[in-house]
C-alpha positions as CSV (number, residue, x, y, z in Angstrom):
1,X,58.5,-37.3,-0.2
2,X,61.2,-34.6,-0.9
3,X,60.4,-31.0,-0.4
4,X,61.9,-28.3,-2.6
5,X,62.4,-25.3,-0.6
6,X,64.2,-22.1,-1.7
7,X,65.1,-18.8,0.0
8,X,65.2,-15.5,-1.4
9,X,67.8,-12.8,-0.4
10,X,69.0,-9.8,-2.0
11,X,73.0,-10.0,-2.2
12,X,74.6,-7.0,-3.7
13,X,71.5,-5.5,-4.9
14,X,70.1,-8.8,-6.7
15,X,67.8,-10.9,-5.6
16,X,68.9,-14.4,-5.3
17,X,67.0,-17.7,-4.7
18,X,69.6,-20.3,-2.5
19,X,68.3,-23.9,-2.5
20,X,71.4,-25.5,-1.0
21,X,72.9,-25.0,2.6
22,X,76.3,-24.3,0.5
23,X,74.5,-21.6,-1.1
24,X,73.1,-20.0,2.0
25,X,76.4,-20.1,3.4
26,X,77.9,-18.6,0.6
27,X,75.2,-15.9,0.4
28,X,75.9,-15.0,4.4
29,X,79.4,-14.7,3.5
30,X,78.7,-12.3,0.4
31,X,76.4,-10.3,2.8
32,X,79.0,-10.1,5.6
33,X,81.5,-8.8,2.9
34,X,79.1,-6.1,1.7
35,X,78.1,-4.9,5.4
36,X,81.6,-4.3,6.2
37,X,82.0,-1.8,3.2
38,X,78.8,-0.1,3.8
39,X,78.3,3.0,6.1
40,X,76.7,2.4,9.4
41,X,73.2,3.5,9.8
42,X,72.7,4.0,6.0
43,X,69.4,2.6,4.6
44,X,71.7,0.0,2.8
45,X,73.4,-0.8,6.2
46,X,70.1,-1.5,7.7
47,X,68.7,-3.5,4.8
48,X,72.0,-5.4,4.6
49,X,71.7,-6.4,8.4
50,X,68.0,-7.2,7.9
51,X,68.8,-9.7,5.1
52,X,71.8,-11.2,6.9
53,X,69.8,-11.8,10.2
54,X,67.1,-13.7,7.8
55,X,69.8,-15.8,6.0
56,X,71.6,-16.6,9.5
57,X,68.2,-17.2,11.1
58,X,67.1,-19.8,8.1
59,X,70.6,-21.7,8.6
60,X,70.1,-22.0,12.1
61,X,66.6,-23.6,11.6
62,X,68.3,-25.9,9.2
63,X,71.0,-26.8,11.7
64,X,68.3,-27.8,14.2
65,X,66.8,-30.0,12.0
66,X,70.1,-32.1,11.9
67,X,70.5,-32.4,15.4
């Protein structure tokens, strides 16, 4: 039986639900680009860092399942 999993991330101030590894990788790229433009130590920087870390953690979890 297949499971449907959706991960909710906030990218560029918009909450997105990602359902594929490709979408998750794209979200990580978008978060990284947005983080590069954000002032270090600001509230937005901290929020983006948290979202990026969560997304990377989810991706690592999926990758481990394929090993």
